[in-house]
Every structure is written in C-alpha cells, then in structure tokens.
C-alpha positions in Angstrom: -89.3 75.1 54.1 -90.6 71.4 53.9 -88.5 68.7 54.8 -88.7 67.1 51.1 -87.5 70.1 49.7 -84.5 70.7 52.6 -83.7 66.9 51.7 -83.6 67.6 47.9 -81.8 70.5 48.1 -78.9 68.5 50.7 -79.1 65.7 48.1 -78.4 68.3 45.3 -75.5 69.5 47.5 -74.1 65.9 47.7 -74.0 65.5 44.1 -72.4 68.7 43.5 -69.8 67.6 46.2 -69.5 64.2 44.3 -68.3 66.4 41.0 -66.1 68.3 42.5 -64.2 65.3 44.1 -64.4 63.5 40.7 -63.3 66.7 38.8 -60.3 67.3 41.8 -59.1 63.9 41.6 -58.9 64.0 37.6 -56.7 67.5 38.1 -54.7 65.9 40.8 -54.0 62.7 38.7 -53.2 64.7 35.5 -50.7 66.7 37.5 -49.2 63.1 39.1 -48.8 62.0 35.6 -48.1 65.5 33.8 -50.9 65.1 31.6 -51.6 68.2 29.8 -54.6 69.7 27.9 -53.6 70.6 24.3 -55.1 74.2 23.4 -57.6 74.2 20.6 -55.8 74.9 17.1 -57.7 77.6 16.6 -56.1 79.5 19.5 -53.8 82.3 18.4 -50.4 81.2 19.5 -49.3 84.5 20.5 -52.3 84.6 23.0 -51.7 81.2 24.5 -51.2 82.8 28.3 -54.3 85.4 27.5 -57.4 85.5 25.7 -58.9 82.0 24.2 -61.6 83.9 21.8 -59.1 84.9 19.0 -59.8 82.6 16.0 -56.3 82.4 14.4 -55.8 79.3 12.0 -52.2 77.4 13.0 -51.0 74.9 10.6 -51.1 71.5 12.6 -47.4 70.7 11.3 -46.3 74.0 12.8 -48.3 73.7 15.9 -46.1 71.8 18.1 -42.9 74.0 17.1 -44.6 77.2 17.5 -45.8 76.4 21.1 -42.5 75.0 22.1 -40.9 78.1 20.9 -43.2 80.1 22.9 -42.7 78.4 26.1 -39.1 78.6 25.7 -39.3 82.5 25.1 -42.2 83.2 28.0 -41.9 80.5 30.4 -40.4 82.4 33.9 -37.4 79.6 34.0 -35.1 78.3 31.1 -36.6 75.9 29.2 -33.8 73.7 27.3 -35.1 70.1 26.9 -36.9 69.4 24.1 -37.5 66.0 24.8 -39.2 66.7 27.9 -41.3 69.0 25.9 -42.0 66.2 23.2 -42.8 63.6 25.7 -45.4 66.0 27.2 -46.9 66.5 23.8 -47.0 62.6 23.3 -48.7 62.2 27.0 -51.7 64.9 26.4 -52.3 63.3 23.1 -52.6 59.9 24.4 -54.6 60.8 27.4 -57.0 62.8 25.0 -58.2 59.6 23.2 -59.8 58.5 26.7 -59.2 55.1 25.8 -58.1 53.0 29.1 -56.2 50.6 26.7 -54.1 53.4 25.3 -51.8 54.9 28.0 -48.8 57.1 28.2 -46.2 55.9 31.1 -43.3 57.5 32.6 -39.9 55.9 32.6 -40.6 54.3 35.7 -43.9 52.9 34.9 -42.7 52.1 31.2 -39.9 50.0 32.6 -42.2 48.1 34.9 -44.5 47.4 32.1 -42.0 46.2 29.6 -40.3 44.0 32.2 -43.7 42.3 33.0 -44.0 41.6 29.3 -40.8 39.4 29.7 -42.4 37.9 32.9 -40.8 40.0 35.2 -43.3 41.3 37.8 -43.0 44.1 40.4 -45.8 45.0 43.0 -48.0 42.3 44.2 -47.3 40.0 41.0 -50.6 40.4 39.2 -51.4 42.1 36.0 -54.7 44.6 35.6 -56.8 46.2 33.2 -58.8 49.0 33.4 -63.0 48.2 32.3 -65.6 50.1 31.8 -68.1 48.0 29.7 -68.9 50.9 27.3 -67.0 52.0 24.2 -65.7 55.9 24.4 -69.0 57.0 22.2 -71.1 55.5 24.7 -69.4 57.0 27.8 -68.8 60.4 25.9 -73.1 59.9 25.4 -73.6 59.4 29.2 -71.7 62.6 29.9 -73.6 64.9 27.6 -75.5 67.7 28.6 -79.0 66.2 29.7 -80.5 69.1 27.9 -83.7 71.3 28.4 -86.0 69.9 31.2 -83.4 68.4 33.3 -83.1 68.8 36.9 -80.7 70.8 38.7 -79.0 67.8 39.9 -78.8 66.1 36.7 -77.0 69.4 35.3 -74.7 69.6 37.9 -73.0 65.9 37.5 -73.4 63.7 34.9 -73.1 59.9 35.2 -69.4 59.4 34.3 -68.3 56.1 33.0 -65.0 55.8 35.0 -63.2 52.4 34.8 -63.0 50.2 37.3 -59.2 48.3 38.2 -59.7 44.6 37.6 -57.2 42.1 37.9 -56.5 39.9 34.7 -53.7 37.6 35.6 -52.3 36.6 38.7 -48.3 35.3 38.8 -48.6 31.9 40.3 -46.6 31.5 43.8 -46.3 35.6 43.7 -47.8 37.8 46.6 -51.0 38.1 45.3 -51.4 34.3 44.3 -50.4 33.7 48.2 -53.1 36.3 49.2 -55.9 34.2 47.2 -56.3 37.0 44.6 -58.1 35.7 41.9 -58.6 36.7 38.3 -61.7 38.9 37.9 -61.6 40.7 41.2 -62.0 44.5 41.0 -59.7 46.7 43.5 -62.5 48.6 45.8 -59.9 50.4 48.2 -56.2 50.4 48.7 -55.0 51.2 52.2 -58.2 52.8 52.9 -58.4 55.1 49.9 -61.6 54.3 47.8 -61.3 53.7 44.2 -63.7 56.1 42.7 -66.2 54.2 40.3 -69.3 55.3 38.8 -71.5 52.7 40.4 -71.9 54.2 43.8 -72.5 57.4 41.8 -75.4 55.9 39.8 -76.7 54.2 43.0 -77.0 57.7 44.7 -78.6 59.0 41.9 -81.1 56.2 41.7 -81.9 56.2 45.3 -82.3 60.4 45.1 -85.0 59.7 42.3 -86.9 57.3 44.4 -86.8 59.5 47.4 -88.4 62.5 45.2 -91.0 60.2 44.0 -91.7 59.0 47.5 -90.8 55.4 47.0 -88.0 55.6 49.5 -87.5 57.0 52.9 -85.2 59.6 53.9 -83.1 57.3 56.2 -81.9 55.2 53.5 -81.2 58.0 51.3 -79.0 59.3 54.3 -77.1 56.1 54.4 -75.7 56.4 51.0 -75.2 60.1 51.3 -73.2 59.7 54.3 -71.3 56.7 52.6 -70.4 59.0 49.4 -69.2 61.7 51.8 -67.2 59.4 54.1 -65.5 58.0 50.7 -64.8 61.2 49.1 -62.6 62.3 52.0 -60.1 59.3 51.1 -60.0 58.4 47.3 -58.2 58.0 44.3 -58.7 57.1 40.6 -58.3 53.8 39.3 -55.0 54.6 37.2 -53.3 55.6 40.3 -54.4 52.5 42.3 -53.0 50.5 39.4 -49.4 52.0 39.8 -49.5 51.3 43.5 -50.2 47.6 43.0 -48.1 47.0 39.6 -45.1 48.8 40.9 -42.3 48.3 43.6 -40.5 45.8 45.1 -40.9 46.6 48.7 -43.7 47.8 51.4 -47.3 46.2 52.0 -50.6 47.2 50.8 -54.1 46.4 52.3 -56.2 45.9 49.3 -60.1 45.5 49.6 -61.6 43.2 46.7 -64.9 42.9 45.1 -65.5 39.4 44.1 -68.9 37.9 43.5 -70.9 40.7 45.7 -68.6 40.3 48.5 -65.9 42.1 49.7 -62.5 40.3 50.8 -59.9 42.0 52.6 -56.1 41.2 52.0 -52.9 42.5 53.1 -50.1 41.9 50.7 -46.3 42.5 50.8 -44.9 43.5 47.7 -41.8 41.7 46.1 -40.2 40.4 42.8 -42.4 37.4 41.2 -41.9 35.8 37.7 -44.3 33.9 35.6 -42.5 30.7 34.3 -41.2 31.1 30.9 -41.4 28.2 27.8 -41.8 24.9 29.3 -43.8 21.8 30.0 -45.9 21.5 33.1 -48.4 18.5 34.0 -48.1 17.6 30.1 -49.3 20.8 28.6 -46.7 23.7 27.0 -46.5 26.9 28.8 -46.1 29.4 25.9 -45.5 33.1 26.5 -45.4 35.1 23.3 -41.7 36.2 23.6 -38.9 36.0 20.9 -37.7 32.9 21.6 -40.8 30.7 22.0 -41.3 29.8 18.5 -37.7 28.0 18.2 -38.5 26.4 21.7 -42.2 25.2 20.4 -40.6 24.0 17.0 -38.2 21.7 19.0 -40.9 20.8 21.8 -43.4 19.3 19.0 -41.3 17.6 17.0 -42.7 14.1 15.9 -45.7 14.5 18.1 -49.0 14.3 16.8 -51.1 16.0 19.3 -49.9 18.8 21.5 -51.4 20.8 24.6 -50.8 24.6 25.3 -51.4 26.3 28.3 -52.5 29.8 27.6 -53.6 31.0 31.3 -52.0 34.0 32.7 -51.1 35.1 29.0 -51.9 38.7 29.0 -48.8 40.6 27.8 -47.9 38.7 24.6 -45.9 39.9 21.6 -47.5 40.0 18.2 -44.5 39.4 16.2 -43.7 36.4 18.4 -47.2 35.2 18.2 -47.1 35.0 14.4 -44.0 33.2 14.7 -45.7 30.5 16.8 -48.4 30.2 14.3 -45.8 29.5 11.4 -44.6 26.6 13.6 -48.0 25.0 14.1 -50.3 25.5 11.2 -50.7 25.6 7.5 -50.2 28.6 5.6 -53.4 30.5 5.3 -55.4 33.5 6.4 -56.3 33.3 10.1 -58.6 36.2 10.7 -58.2 40.2 10.3 -57.2 43.2 12.2 -60.1 45.5 11.8 -60.4 49.5 12.4 -63.4 51.9 12.5 -61.5 54.2 10.0 -63.3 52.9 7.2 -60.1 51.1 5.7 -59.4 47.9 4.5 -58.8 45.1 7.2 -55.1 43.7 7.9 -55.3 40.1 7.4 -53.3 37.6 9.9 -51.4 35.5 7.7 -49.4 32.4 8.2 -47.0 32.7 4.8 -45.1 29.4 5.2 -46.8 27.3 8.1 -46.7 23.4 8.9 -48.1 21.2 6.2 -48.7 18.6 8.7 -49.9 20.2 11.8 -50.7 18.3 15.3 -53.7 18.2 17.0 -53.8 21.1 19.3 -55.6 21.4 22.6 -55.5 25.0 24.2 -56.3 25.4 28.0 -57.8 29.0 28.5 -59.6 30.8 31.1 -60.2 34.7 31.5 -56.5 35.4 32.2 -56.0 34.4 28.3 -56.1 38.0 27.1 -54.8 40.2 24.1 -52.4 38.4 21.8 -53.0 35.3 23.7 -56.7 35.2 22.8 -55.8 36.3 19.2 -53.8 33.2 19.0 -56.4 31.2 20.5 -59.0 32.4 18.4 -57.1 32.2 15.2 -56.4 28.4 15.8 -59.9 27.5 16.9 -62.0 29.4 14.1 -60.0 27.4 11.6 -60.5 24.1 13.3 -56.7 23.6 14.0 -57.7 23.6 18.1 -59.9 23.0 20.6 -60.2 25.1 23.6 -60.4 23.4 27.2 -61.3 25.2 30.3 -63.0 28.9 30.9 -63.8 31.0 28.0 -61.0 33.9 27.5 -60.9 37.2 28.5 -62.6 39.2 25.9 -59.8 41.4 24.9 -59.0 41.2 21.4 -57.2 44.5 20.8 -53.8 44.8 19.0 -51.6 47.4 20.8 -48.3 49.1 19.3 -45.9 49.6 22.4 -43.5 52.5 21.8 -40.6 53.7 23.9 -39.6 57.3 23.4 -36.1 58.6 23.9 -36.2 59.9 27.5 -37.2 56.1 28.7 -41.0 56.6 28.9 -43.7 55.0 26.4 -47.1 54.3 25.7 -49.6 51.7 24.4 -51.9 52.6 21.6 -54.7 50.2 20.6 -53.8 50.3 16.3 -56.9 47.6 15.6 -59.3 44.9 16.7 -58.9 41.1 15.8 -61.7 39.5 14.2 -61.7 35.9 13.6 -61.9 34.3 9.9 -65.2 32.5 10.8 -66.3 34.7 13.7 -69.0 37.2 13.8 -69.2 40.0 11.3 -69.6 42.5 14.4 -66.7 43.6 16.0 -66.9 45.6 19.7 -64.5 47.0 22.1 -64.9 47.6 25.8 -63.6 50.6 26.9 -62.4 51.9 23.7 -63.6 54.4 20.7 -65.5 52.3 18.1 
C-alpha cells in the first residue's frame, strides 16, 4: 500500500473520529439539558418501544396525551409528574427548530436569563449569542448527503454549521470587563475544554483535499490531524459553554478568546454584576427597556429640545417597554413592520398617541446594541427622528417571545423579524430559519 493511500485512509479515520466526537457531544448535551427526540407522528403509539415500521396515523391533538399515558403505563418506575412530561415535550419541540435564538432553559438557566434582562447578571458579567452566519435552511443544505460520486470521507461526515459562542455585551465594571473581554470575542476554550466549531473541521477537509491533489505535504496535514485529535479529547458544545460563563456567582474560569485572528487568555472570577438602570451618564440618558423606563424618560426629556440616548450594552430589552418609550419620544405613525416567513401580512410597529413635538434625538450605538434596542434605533433613524453615532448596531432584529412554564423553566421563541419602514425590502436572519 502506498504512502498516499495509507495517509488518505488515516485521514478518513480522523474524519470519522470527528463525526463520532460531534455526535457524542450532541448526545451528551441533549442528556444534560434533558432534550428529547419526539417520535414521528406516523409511529404506532402501541409500538413506541418496539417497531418503528408500522404506519399508524395519530391525530396531532391526541399525540401528547397518548404518549404520556403510555409512559405512565409502561415505564419501569411510577410517573406522576405531568408537568415534567409537558416541559420535556416543550424542550424537544423548541430544540427541533434548530434555531440558536429559540432556546429552552431549565429553571436555573431561565432564572439567570430573566434576572439578566433586568440588569442583574451572574457568571462573568457578559451576555452571549450563538452565531452561525447561516440560516437554518443553509445549514441543513450543508449537512445533506453529498449524493452520488462523493468520496468516502464526504459521506462519513458532513460540514456541520455549529454555532460559535460570541460575546454581545459586557457589564461595565463586571468580571469580564475587568478582564478586558470585548464585544465580538469568540469563546475558543473554557478551562482547557475546546468549544467545538465547524471551522476546524472545514480546515481539515480543505487540507485533506489539497493533500490528495498533491498540493500539500503530509507533514502539514498531520499537524491539523493531530490538532483535531488533541482537541477532541477535551471538548464541549457552545450551549454548555454559555451556561458555564453566564451562570454561577462563584468560582474561577480560564477562557481563551479569539479576537482579530489572535487568541487572548483570561482568568475570570465569577461574581454578581449589575448593568446601570435608567439614568444620565456624561450627558447621555441610559435607557434600558424595562417597564419603568418610559415614565422616567418622559420626566427626563420634559422641556428639552435635544436629547442623547445611550443604547450600548443593551441586548435584553422588553418589546412592550420599548413601545412605551417610542410613545414618549416621537409622533404617532408607523415605524416599521414585524415580518415572518409564513406568507402572512406584517404586523406594523405603531405609535398610537406619541409626542407631537419630538426633541432632536441622538442615539449612541455599537455592536452591543441588539434585539429590541436595535429595533428601537432603526425605528427612529429610518423615519428621520434620530441620528446614530458610534459603531453600527449588532445585526440582531429578531423579536422574541419569552415564556415561563409552571415548573420555573421557560423558553425564548423568535416570532418575527423587524423591517424598518424605509429600509430594504429584503429581510434575512442569521442563525435562524427563513
């Protein structure tokens, strides 16, 4: 057997190993989070624990009831907690969307999330996003069977668009801020555990093809191969990494961040941290979108012809509160639309009463202006009622519903995407289904 053939077979083995690691990590994460895979609706309820080949139609409205009854009747231990079963069903359904912006959270995760929306942070004092840069449809296409003529290694593992864990805001004066963590940093490893991403897998596949084409020496291919093997032994998925950084009030974590092509190592001690509430700092109004903000804003701008609003580090706002702030600032009218991809009419963002004598508004924004805060900024600027200063916003225009379940767990669900009134006719989402 030639050296080239041996190397190709060895490389194929590495790719198979990568697939095993990724699938294993996903299975472990699903176990950690309690995720379930809902069976197909054409599966016989009476054969849930046996054959998957019987084609028996089950009415959708009866499916959960029938399945829960079957679990109660046949599971080896008593099942008496209907709420636990219901939460598990919600967990599986949200997970099946494969949307990093629509997430199920257990009681502890949901509590930390809700508190952060009010400015009370745990962990390292930062907010995170799972970013892919692709829509779900694109990610699914990348994971499809490559079809006839594909090489063995192409068939063994597809290029998976695993989201990366990115910092989207940093609490001023918090642990992350003291460690000089920056918005846009990507978490590369936590306490020596590599956070799996598709970039290295793609790098290996590109190198392998170059080697087969005799454009790369075996020594260079082996460097990448050994890197993958070393990292695969100590790896975690991004969602687990987010929990480690976002939750907990004590303990120290060593995090390696990717920033501008370089790696920066930080050692951060977790501690409670707090975003400043409504107030004035250096002449600018800090405007968190929480229920009390509209009343405070109205008092602050009274009699003023010009105001400056600071929307930095503003990622977890409340849509209803944001609408109330619009009513305080600008005249009545349509300020854009919330659109879906379900072929239905948009829902307008309407100011019903408004301010007939609006002040001149300046908005300070940067990449940490996201979600509701970004929608607010675009609503004002697209109608000409505000000018933006500073860096461009973060690129997150999703409108999310936040639902708390009776057992204390909860989930976020992207229900629409904002389109400015005078903006582009095209709307896209990063990391979600279109």
